[in-house]
N, C-alpha and C positions, 0 to 999 in steps of 0.2 A: 504493500500500500504506500510505503514511503516513496518508492520510485514513481508511482502514479501521481502522487502529490507534486513531486519535482517536475515531472513531465508537464503537468498542468501549469505550474508556475513558469516553466521555460517557455511554453507556448504563449502564455499571457505576457511574458516579458518581451518576446519577439514582436507580438502585436502592439505592445506599448511603444517599443522603439520605433516601429513603422508609423504609428499614429502620430508620435511627436514630430516625425520628419515629413509627413505626407504633404503638408502645405508647401514645404520647401521644394519637394519634388515638383509639385504642380507649378510653382512660380518659375523654377528653372526651365521647365519644358515650355512654358508660355513664352519666356524670353527667347529660348532657342527657336521656337516656331516663328516668332515675330521677326527675328533676324533673318531666318531663311526666306520669309515671304516678302518682307518690306525693305530690306537693306540691300543696296546694289554692291557689287564687288568694287566698283570704282569709289564709291563713298567710303567703304570700309578701308580701302587702301589709303585714302586721304587721311582718315582718322587714326589708323593703327597699322599702316603698311610698312613701318620700319621699326628699328629698335632704338629710336630716339627717346630722350627723357619725356618728351610730350606724349608719345604713344604709350609708353609704359605707365606714365602717370594717369592718363585717361583710362587705361585698362584696369589699373589698380582701383581707381575710384568707382568704375562701373561694377567691379567685383565686390567692392565694399558694400554697395547699396543693393546687391542682388541676393544671392542665396547662401545658406550655410550647409547645404546638403551636398556631399561629394558627388553623387550620381547626377544630380541636376546641374551642378557646376560643370561636370564633364560634357554634358550635352551643349551647354551654352558656349563653352570654350571651343568645342568642335565647330559649332556654327560660325563663330568668329573667324577661325582659321580657314574654314572652307570658303568664306566670303572675301578672303584676301588679307586678313590681319597677319602681321609678322609673327613668327614663332615666339619671340620673347614677350611681346604684349599678351599673346594668348596664354602663356604660362603665368604671367603676372596676374591676369584676370582670374585664372584658375586658383592660384594660391590665395589671392585676396578674398575670393568668394567663399573660401573654406576656413580662413584664419582671421579675417579682419571684421567679421560681421558682429553687430551689436549683441544679438541674442547669445552668441557663443561666450562673450565676455560675462554676461549675466550668469550663465550656468557655471562658468569657472569661479566666479565670486562666491557662489553657493557652496561648491564642493572643495574649493581650495582656498584662495585668499586673494585680496586685491593685488598682491605682488605678482601673482601669476596672470592676472588680467593685463597688467602693464607689460609683463613679459610676452604675452600672447600677441598683443598689438604691435609693440616695438619689434619683437622677434619676427613677426610676420613680415614687416617691412624689410628687416635685415635679410630674411630668407629670400624675398623677391630680389633684393640687390645681389645676393650671392649667386642665385640661379642665373641672373643676368650676366654676371661675370664669368661663371662656369661655361655658359653657352657661348659667350664671346670668345673664350679660350679654346673651346672644343665644340665648334659648331659644325655638324655634318651637313654641309650645304646641299649636297646632292640628295641626301635622304629627305631633308626638309622640303626641297623643291619638288621632288617626285611625289611625296606624300600630299602636299598641298594641291598639286596639279590633279592628282587622283580624286581628291575631294571636290575640287572645283568642277570636274567633269560630271559629277553627279548632282550639281546644283544649278538651278535655273538662275539666270542673271537678268531677268526682266521683272524688277520689283513691283509689287502691287502698291497702289495708293491706299494707305490706312483709312482714309476718309470713306472709301467704298464699303467698309464694314458696316456703315450706317444703312446701306441700301442693298448690298449684294449678299444673298444667301449662299451663292456659289463660292464667294471669297471666304465666308465663314467655314464652308465645308472644306476648302483647301487648308485653312488654318487648323481645323479639326484633324485632318489627315496627318499633318505634321506632328501635332500634339500626340495623337494616338501612336504614331510611328516611333516617337521617342520612348514611350512606355513599352511598346512591343520589343524594342531593342534591348532593354535592360531588365525585363521582368524576371528572367531566370536568375540573373546575378543578384537582384534585389531580394528575391524570395529565399535563395540559398544563404545569402549574406546575413540577412536579419534573423533567419532561423538559427544559424550557427551562433550568432551573437547571443541570442537568448539562451541557447543550450550552455554556452560557456559561462555566461553570467550567473546561471543557477547551479550548474553541476560542478564548476571549477572554483574553488575558494580563492580569494584574492591572495592569500598567503602563498599559494603555489607560484604566482608570478614573482613575488618578492624573492623567492629562492633563485630565480634567474639572475638577480642583480647581486653581485658579490658585495659583501660587507653590510648588507641590510640586517637589522635585528641585533647587531652586536653592541650597539650603544656607543661605539667608538667613531671618531671622525674618519670620514672616508679619505683614502689617499687619492692623489691625482690620477693614478692608474685606474683605480676603481671608478672614479667619476667618468673617465673616458670610456670604460667598459659599459657603464650605465647608458651613456649616449649612444653607443653602438647596439646595445641590447634592447633599448626602447623600441626601435622599429621592428625588431624580431617579435617582441611581445605583442605589438599592435598588429603585426601580420597575422597572428593566430587568434586575435580577439576582435576582428573587425566589427564595429558597431556604428561607425560614422563619426564625423567631426563633433557632433553634439553628444551622442550617446556614450562615447568613450571617456568623457570627463569624470563621471562618478568613479569609474575604475581607476582613473589617474589619481583621484583624491585618495582612494584606498592605497594605492602604491606609495604615495608620498607619506601617508600616515604610518606605513610600515617601514619607513626608512630609506626609500629610494631617493636619490639625489635630485636636485632641481634639473640637472642635465638630463637624467633619465626620464623624468616626468615630462619635460618639454619635448624631448625626442618622441616619446609615446604619443603626445597630443598632436605634434606636427606630422605624424606618420600616416594620417588618414588617406593620403594620396599615393602611398606606396604599398598598400595591401593588395592581395591577389585579385579580389573582385574589381577593384579600380584598374589595375594593370590589364585585366582581361577586357574591360570595356574600352580602354585605350587601344588594345590590340584590335578590337572590332572596328574602331574608327580608323586607325592609322596603320595597322599591321604590327606584328610582334617586334620587329626591329626598332621601330620608333617608340613603341610602348616601353620597351626595356631601356632605351636611351633616356626617356623622360623619367622613368623610375630611378635610374642611376643618378641623374642630375639632381632630382629632388632629394634622394637619400644623402648624397654628399652635402648638399646645402643645408638640410635640416639637422644633420649631426653637428656641423660646424656652428650653426645658429644656436643649438642647444648648449654647446660648450661655451660659446660666447656669453650666453645668458647666465649660465652658472658662474662664470668668472666675474661678470658684472655684478651679480648679487653679492659675491664675496668682497669686491672692491668697495662697494658702497655700504657694506655692512647690513644688507637686508636680511631679515630673519623671518621668512614666511612661516605661517602656521596653518596646518590643515584643519578643516572643520570636522574631519573624520566621519563624515556621513556615508552611509551605504548607498546602494543603488536605489533609485526611486521606486516607491511602492506602486502597485497597480492603480490605486486611487489617485496618486500624484500624476501618473502618466496620462490618465484619462480625466483629469480635473476639468471643470468648466472654467477655462481661462482663455487667453487670447488664442492659444493654439487650437482649442476646440472650435472657436468661431471661424478662424481661418480655414481649418480643415473642412468645416461644413460648406464654406464658400467654394473651396476648390473641388470638393466632391460634386457639388451641383454643377460647377463649370465643366468638370471632366465628363459627367454624364451627358451634358448638352453637346459638348464638342465631339464625343464619341458617336452620338446619334447623328450629328451632321456629317461626320466622316463616313458613317455607314451608308448614308444616302448617296455618297459620291464614290463608293467602293468601285475599284477597277478603272477609275478615271485617271486623267493625267495629273501630273504634279506631285505624285507620291514616289519617293525614292526609298529603296530598301538598304538599310545599313547591315543587314545580316549577311554573314559570310559562310555560315554553316560549318561543316567539317566535323571531325571526330570529337573534338573538345566540346563543340556546341551541342552535339547529341548527348554526350555524357552529362553536360550541365542541364539539359532538358530533363533527363531522367532524375537527376538529383533534385531539380525543382519540383517535379511531381511528388517525389518522396517527401520533400519538405512541406508541400501543401498537405499531404496526408498526415504528417506529424502534427502540423498546426491545427488542422481540423479536429483530429482526435483529442489533442491536448486542450484546445479551447472547450471542447465538449466535456472533458473531464473537469475543467475549471468551473464549468457551469453547474455540475452536479455534486462535486466534492465539497 
């Protein structure tokens, strides 16, 4: 019976994680669909077509005001790149949209401290700068050009007038097609990712992860070598505990409360874009070679940023304290708050857009991001297994 209780809790936790992130998914896919439909390649190149300070600053700002969900940010970044944005501003947008958003700082303040809020925002800017430098030093020009050309070949470059949305049902249908297409592209990754996140959050105690970090729990000051190891191990822990840029903050709080260094905690938080589900989506968009290059650049950048943050804390004498809170309860995840109302709005919008897309099924203007292959078939089977796990687990949660 204990296992059934844990199963129910894991399924409810997965559902809670997804519920907290759903509005961010919707917002990201709306942005992506709008870019595809209304922004011309020429206009995008004028705004972000090079790696200048202006292009990177604009991309960072737009990322800041967009979404905090990794998957939706991936879709928006791909749309920017496909429309002609340079690789560096595209990566700046992606990093800003997952590390510089306001709601992420609020969650960090709840589970960690204001010190980590400052570290997240300033560190996010440093991370963007380091990635910019790394790409400038090791920029695979041929790979970037070929990848962008491949994306551009699948994009229409006759932007529609947004004002026509007031009168054109057909334009709304095209918008719906793109919106549904974004969901169709990632539903398997999302289903498996959130299911695994719930299982790990419930079945694996936080103390297990602290074992990965040398020196934790000893009560003694960490050596420089141990701090460096923490920064390197943080992404490894995140790789196996993918919950998303918002959902992994509670676990980061537990890690810090158990003695993991600032460098290790920040590396764990910054690693939401180097976990396998994200890398696989990048591979769907750009191919595996580009996906692995992006992951490598981000990994080097986030480790260096985390170490710099740790050193900065030491230099200014900052002494952060953890609130030592656990993972959010089901009641907190499904609370009647701003997330609840935003989700209701995006649920309604999603239903309407899906209905409009259905009326135009088989028409022009819809492009497929799916590439199939053995890995995709395996993921499809895993997604079906995950759905069964969730359905049964939620059923148990209702009766236990």
